[in-house]
C-alpha positions in Angstrom: -1.7 -21.8 -22.4 -3.0 -19.9 -19.4 -1.9 -16.1 -18.9 0.1 -15.7 -15.5 -2.0 -13.6 -13.0 -0.9 -10.4 -12.4 0.9 -9.5 -9.4 -1.6 -7.2 -7.0 -1.1 -3.9 -5.1 -3.7 -3.0 -2.8 -4.3 0.7 -2.7 -5.9 2.0 0.6 -6.9 5.8 -0.3 -10.1 7.7 0.6 -9.4 10.4 -2.2 -11.1 8.8 -5.5 -8.9 10.9 -7.8 -5.7 9.9 -6.1 -6.9 6.2 -6.4 -7.6 6.5 -10.1 -4.2 8.1 -10.8 -2.5 5.5 -8.7 -4.5 2.6 -10.5 -3.6 4.1 -13.9 0.0 4.5 -13.1 0.2 0.8 -11.4 -1.5 -1.0 -14.5 0.6 0.7 -16.7 3.3 -1.2 -15.1 1.5 -4.6 -15.2 0.0 -4.5 -11.9 -3.6 -5.5 -10.7 -4.8 -3.0 -8.3 -7.3 -3.8 -5.4 -8.5 -0.6 -3.4 -10.2 0.2 -0.3 -11.6 3.8 0.4 -11.4 3.4 4.3 -9.5 2.1 6.9 -12.6 -0.2 8.0 -12.9 -1.5 4.5 -8.8 -2.2 4.3 -9.2 -4.1 7.5 -12.0 -6.4 6.0 -9.8 -7.0 3.1 -6.7 -8.0 5.1 -8.8 -10.4 7.0 -10.5 -12.1 4.1 -8.2 -11.7 1.0 -5.0 -13.4 0.0 -2.1 -11.1 0.6 -1.2 -8.9 -2.2 2.6 -8.1 -3.6 2.6 -4.7 -1.9 0.2 -2.4 0.0 0.0 1.5 -0.2 -1.6 3.2 2.8 -2.8 6.7 3.2 -1.8 7.8 6.6 -5.2 10.1 6.9 -8.3 7.9 6.3 -11.7 8.6 7.9 -12.1 5.9 10.3 -9.0 4.1 10.9 -5.4 5.5 10.2 -3.1 3.6 7.7 -0.5 3.8 10.7 -3.0 1.4 12.7 -3.3 -0.8 9.6 0.3 -1.7 9.6 -0.4 -3.4 12.9 -3.2 -5.2 11.3 -1.1 -6.3 8.2 1.9 -7.2 10.3 -0.4 -9.6 12.6 -2.3 -11.1 9.8 -0.8 -14.7 8.7 0.4 -14.5 5.3 0.6 -10.6 5.1 3.2 -10.0 7.7 6.2 -9.7 4.9 3.9 -7.6 2.6 5.9 -4.3 1.9 4.2 -1.4 2.8 4.5 2.3 1.5 2.9 4.9 3.5 1.4 7.9 1.1 1.2 11.3 3.1 0.9 14.9 2.4 2.7 15.7 5.5 6.3 13.7 5.5 7.7 15.2 8.6 4.9 14.1 10.8 5.5 11.6 13.9 3.1 9.5 12.1 5.6 8.8 9.3 8.3 8.1 11.9 5.9 5.7 13.7 4.9 3.8 10.3 8.4 3.3 9.7 9.2 2.0 13.0 6.2 -0.3 13.1 7.0 -1.9 9.5 6.4 0.3 6.7 9.3 0.1 4.0 9.1 3.6 2.5 6.6 6.6 2.3 5.8 8.8 -0.7 4.6 12.6 -0.4 1.4 13.9 -1.9 1.5 15.3 -4.6 3.9 12.8 -6.3 5.3 12.1 -9.5 3.8 9.0 -11.4 7.4 7.9 -11.9 8.1 8.2 -8.3 5.1 5.9 -7.4 6.0 3.3 -10.1 9.6 3.4 -8.9 9.0 2.7 -5.5 6.7 -0.1 -6.0 8.8 -2.0 -8.5 11.9 -1.4 -6.0 10.2 -2.7 -3.1 8.5 -5.5 -5.0 11.6 -6.7 -6.1 13.1 -7.5 -2.6 12.9 -10.8 -1.6 11.5 -11.1 2.1 13.8 -12.5 4.8 12.9 -16.1 5.7 
């Protein structure tokens, strides 16, 4: 019998150590992790890959902000209902407020506790999207 494919989380983050931490924690919970180190790389992935179960977006990316990527995700067929978690070092910024208003479901403040990341991903992935 073939093993079922693991659900995928797309991690968009330019800090390699943060990606490694997130990958480690999410894989412990049974996720497969794809990653993009820039907004441009994430934009290409959004345009060419099947939608993941969830996306985490750093707000501050070198070339295209995570906030701008929300619009790309929401405008891409098959991706429009993918839950989005913003990852930020500045939780009170207007970018976080705009991100939530634009379609992100939650945000996590850096530095975060690994349990916080896993719990947030589990909670959002368990929600059934509205039809």
